[in-house]
C-alpha positions as CSV (number, residue, x, y, z in Angstrom):
1,M,-11.2,-12.5,27.0
2,K,-12.4,-9.3,25.3
3,D,-8.8,-7.9,25.3
4,L,-7.4,-11.1,23.9
5,M,-10.0,-11.0,21.0
6,R,-9.1,-7.3,20.3
7,A,-5.4,-8.1,20.3
8,K,-6.0,-11.0,17.9
9,L,-8.1,-8.8,15.6
10,H,-5.4,-6.1,15.6
11,E,-2.8,-8.8,14.7
12,L,-4.9,-10.1,11.9
13,M,-5.7,-6.6,10.5
14,R,-2.0,-5.6,10.7
15,A,-0.9,-8.8,8.9
16,R,-3.4,-8.2,6.1
17,L,-2.4,-4.6,5.8
18,L,1.3,-5.6,5.5
19,V,0.5,-8.0,2.7
20,E,-1.7,-5.4,0.9
21,R,1.1,-2.7,1.2
22,S,3.7,-5.2,0.0
23,E,1.7,-6.2,-3.0
24,L,0.9,-2.5,-3.8
25,L,4.5,-1.5,-3.6
26,E,5.5,-4.4,-5.9
27,K,2.9,-3.2,-8.5
28,N,3.9,0.4,-8.1
29,V,7.6,-0.5,-8.8
30,K,6.6,-2.4,-11.9
31,L,4.4,0.6,-13.1
32,F,7.3,3.0,-12.4
33,D,9.7,0.8,-14.3
34,F,7.3,0.6,-17.2
35,L,6.8,4.4,-17.2
36,Q,10.6,4.8,-17.4
37,S,11.1,2.3,-20.2
38,E,11.1,2.7,-23.9
39,D,7.8,0.8,-24.1
40,V,5.9,3.8,-22.9
41,K,6.7,5.7,-26.1
42,G,4.2,3.6,-28.0
43,I,1.3,4.7,-25.8
44,D,-1.0,7.6,-26.3
45,E,0.0,10.7,-24.2
46,E,-3.3,10.7,-22.3
47,H,-2.8,7.1,-21.2
48,V,0.7,7.9,-20.0
49,R,-0.6,10.9,-18.1
50,L,-3.3,8.7,-16.5
51,L,-0.7,6.0,-15.6
52,W,1.4,8.7,-13.8
53,E,-1.7,9.8,-12.0
54,Q,-2.4,6.2,-11.0
55,F,1.2,5.9,-9.8
56,D,0.7,9.0,-7.7
57,H,-2.5,7.6,-6.1
58,M,-0.9,4.3,-5.4
59,N,1.9,6.1,-3.6
60,K,-0.6,8.0,-1.5
61,Y,-2.6,4.8,-0.8
62,S,0.6,3.2,0.4
63,I,1.2,6.1,2.8
64,V,-2.3,5.6,4.2
65,L,-1.7,1.9,4.7
66,G,1.6,2.7,6.5
67,K,-0.2,5.0,8.8
68,R,-2.9,2.4,9.6
69,I,-0.1,-0.2,10.2
70,D,1.6,2.2,12.6
71,L,-1.6,2.9,14.4
72,L,-2.4,-0.8,14.8
73,T,1.2,-1.4,16.0
74,S,0.9,1.3,18.6
75,E,-2.5,0.0,19.7
76,M,-1.1,-3.5,20.0
77,G,1.6,-2.2,22.2
78,E,-1.0,-0.5,24.5
79,D,-2.9,-3.8,24.7
80,K,-0.1,-5.6,26.3
């Protein structure tokens, strides 16, 4: 029973992480597209610099989410 509960928890966590990463990647693509557009020219340089910094952090966060997904996937395989 304990193993079944753990497996279900891993499945739920993995599903939530997949959704979170998907939403994050969608936002990051939109941010990148904006930063590459003509619209960015009307924004203060410091704001643009911070947006690029945000883009970088979002990419790093996505990598961390991917590692957590991989770890859960591996642990789920071991639970079987």
